[in-house]
C-alpha positions as a Markdown table, in Angstrom:
| # | Residue | x | y | z |
|---|---|---|---|---|
| 1 | Met | 78.1 | 113.3 | 99.7 |
| 2 | Asn | 75.9 | 112.8 | 96.7 |
| 3 | Asn | 73.1 | 110.4 | 96.4 |
| 4 | Arg | 74.9 | 108.1 | 93.9 |
| 5 | Leu | 77.8 | 107.7 | 96.3 |
| 6 | Gln | 75.4 | 107.1 | 99.2 |
| 7 | Ser | 73.6 | 104.4 | 97.3 |
| 8 | Leu | 76.9 | 102.7 | 96.3 |
| 9 | Leu | 78.1 | 102.8 | 99.9 |
| 10 | Ala | 74.9 | 101.2 | 101.1 |
| 11 | Met | 75.2 | 98.4 | 98.5 |
| 12 | Tyr | 78.8 | 98.0 | 99.5 |
| 13 | Glu | 77.8 | 97.4 | 103.1 |
| 14 | Lys | 75.7 | 94.5 | 101.9 |
| 15 | Asp | 78.3 | 93.1 | 99.5 |
| 16 | Pro | 81.8 | 94.3 | 100.3 |
| 17 | Arg | 83.3 | 91.8 | 97.8 |
| 18 | Asp | 81.6 | 93.3 | 94.7 |
| 19 | Ser | 84.4 | 94.6 | 92.5 |
| 20 | Phe | 82.2 | 96.7 | 90.4 |
| 21 | Leu | 80.8 | 98.5 | 93.5 |
| 22 | Ile | 84.3 | 99.1 | 94.9 |
| 23 | Tyr | 85.4 | 100.5 | 91.5 |
| 24 | Gly | 82.3 | 102.7 | 91.3 |
| 25 | Ile | 82.8 | 104.1 | 94.8 |
| 26 | Ala | 86.4 | 105.0 | 93.9 |
| 27 | Leu | 85.3 | 106.8 | 90.8 |
| 28 | Glu | 82.7 | 108.7 | 92.7 |
| 29 | Tyr | 85.3 | 109.8 | 95.2 |
| 30 | Ile | 87.5 | 111.0 | 92.3 |
| 31 | Ala | 84.5 | 112.9 | 90.9 |
| 32 | Gln | 84.3 | 114.6 | 94.3 |
| 33 | Glu | 88.1 | 115.2 | 94.3 |
| 34 | Asp | 88.5 | 113.1 | 97.4 |
| 35 | Tyr | 91.6 | 111.3 | 96.1 |
| 36 | Glu | 92.6 | 109.8 | 99.4 |
| 37 | Lys | 89.3 | 107.9 | 99.7 |
| 38 | Ala | 89.5 | 106.9 | 96.0 |
| 39 | Glu | 92.9 | 105.5 | 96.5 |
| 40 | Gln | 91.7 | 103.5 | 99.6 |
| 41 | Tyr | 89.1 | 101.8 | 97.5 |
| 42 | Phe | 91.4 | 101.2 | 94.6 |
| 43 | Lys | 93.9 | 99.6 | 97.0 |
| 44 | Ser | 91.2 | 97.5 | 98.4 |
| 45 | Leu | 90.1 | 96.4 | 95.0 |
| 46 | Leu | 93.7 | 95.7 | 93.9 |
| 47 | Glu | 94.1 | 93.4 | 96.9 |
| 48 | Gln | 90.7 | 91.7 | 96.6 |
| 49 | Asp | 90.5 | 91.3 | 92.8 |
| 50 | Pro | 93.8 | 92.0 | 91.0 |
| 51 | Gly | 92.3 | 90.7 | 87.7 |
| 52 | Tyr | 89.9 | 93.6 | 87.5 |
| 53 | Val | 91.3 | 95.3 | 84.4 |
| 54 | Pro | 89.5 | 98.7 | 84.6 |
| 55 | Leu | 91.1 | 99.3 | 88.0 |
| 56 | Tyr | 94.5 | 99.7 | 86.5 |
| 57 | Ile | 93.5 | 102.4 | 84.0 |
| 58 | Gln | 91.7 | 104.6 | 86.5 |
| 59 | Tyr | 94.2 | 104.0 | 89.4 |
| 60 | Ala | 97.1 | 104.9 | 87.1 |
| 61 | Lys | 95.2 | 108.0 | 85.9 |
| 62 | Leu | 94.8 | 109.0 | 89.6 |
| 63 | Lys | 98.5 | 108.6 | 90.1 |
| 64 | Glu | 99.3 | 110.7 | 87.0 |
| 65 | Asn | 97.1 | 113.5 | 88.4 |
| 66 | Gln | 99.0 | 113.3 | 91.7 |
| 67 | Ser | 102.3 | 113.6 | 89.7 |
| 68 | Lys | 103.3 | 110.1 | 90.8 |
| 69 | Ile | 104.4 | 109.1 | 87.4 |
| 70 | Glu | 106.5 | 106.1 | 88.3 |
| 71 | Glu | 103.6 | 104.6 | 90.2 |
| 72 | Ala | 101.3 | 105.3 | 87.3 |
| 73 | Lys | 103.8 | 103.6 | 84.9 |
| 74 | Glu | 103.9 | 100.5 | 87.2 |
| 75 | Leu | 100.1 | 100.3 | 87.3 |
| 76 | Tyr | 99.9 | 100.6 | 83.5 |
| 77 | Met | 102.5 | 97.9 | 83.0 |
| 78 | Lys | 100.8 | 95.5 | 85.5 |
| 79 | Gly | 97.4 | 96.4 | 83.9 |
| 80 | Ile | 98.7 | 95.6 | 80.4 |
| 81 | Glu | 99.9 | 92.2 | 81.7 |
| 82 | Ile | 96.6 | 91.5 | 83.4 |
| 83 | Ala | 94.6 | 92.6 | 80.3 |
| 84 | Asp | 96.7 | 90.5 | 78.0 |
| 85 | Ser | 96.2 | 87.5 | 80.2 |
| 86 | Ala | 92.4 | 88.1 | 80.2 |
| 87 | Gly | 92.4 | 88.4 | 76.4 |
| 88 | Asp | 91.3 | 92.1 | 76.7 |
| 89 | Ser | 93.4 | 93.5 | 73.9 |
| 90 | His | 91.4 | 96.8 | 73.8 |
| 91 | Ser | 92.3 | 97.7 | 77.4 |
| 92 | Ala | 95.9 | 96.5 | 77.0 |
| 93 | Ser | 96.3 | 98.7 | 73.9 |
| 94 | Glu | 94.7 | 101.7 | 75.7 |
| 95 | Met | 97.1 | 101.3 | 78.6 |
| 96 | Glu | 100.0 | 101.0 | 76.3 |
| 97 | Glu | 99.1 | 104.3 | 74.7 |
| 98 | Phe | 98.8 | 106.0 | 78.1 |
| 99 | Leu | 102.1 | 104.4 | 79.2 |
| 100 | Asn | 103.8 | 105.7 | 76.0 |
| 101 | Glu | 102.6 | 109.2 | 76.7 |
| 102 | Leu | 104.4 | 109.1 | 80.0 |
| 103 | Glu | 107.7 | 108.0 | 78.6 |
């Protein structure tokens, strides 16, 4: 386990509701190719903070890499909806492009 991940996990123990920390931990697990752990943190974040827009992009990308295309599409579609509701047109547009590439 790298130092960055250890630091994030230590901060997470103190504040397990911090969406940015959970997201960062998931990304670190992806970097280490521990996709099962990454997905655990993405699922946790999805339950805890479904309005966290960056989650949908990275979680969908993980599903794409696992060849779970239908799940990726669902995440992109939900992410587009959330991003639009939040006024985040940049993220919505980015996810629309990724979704179009899958179709």
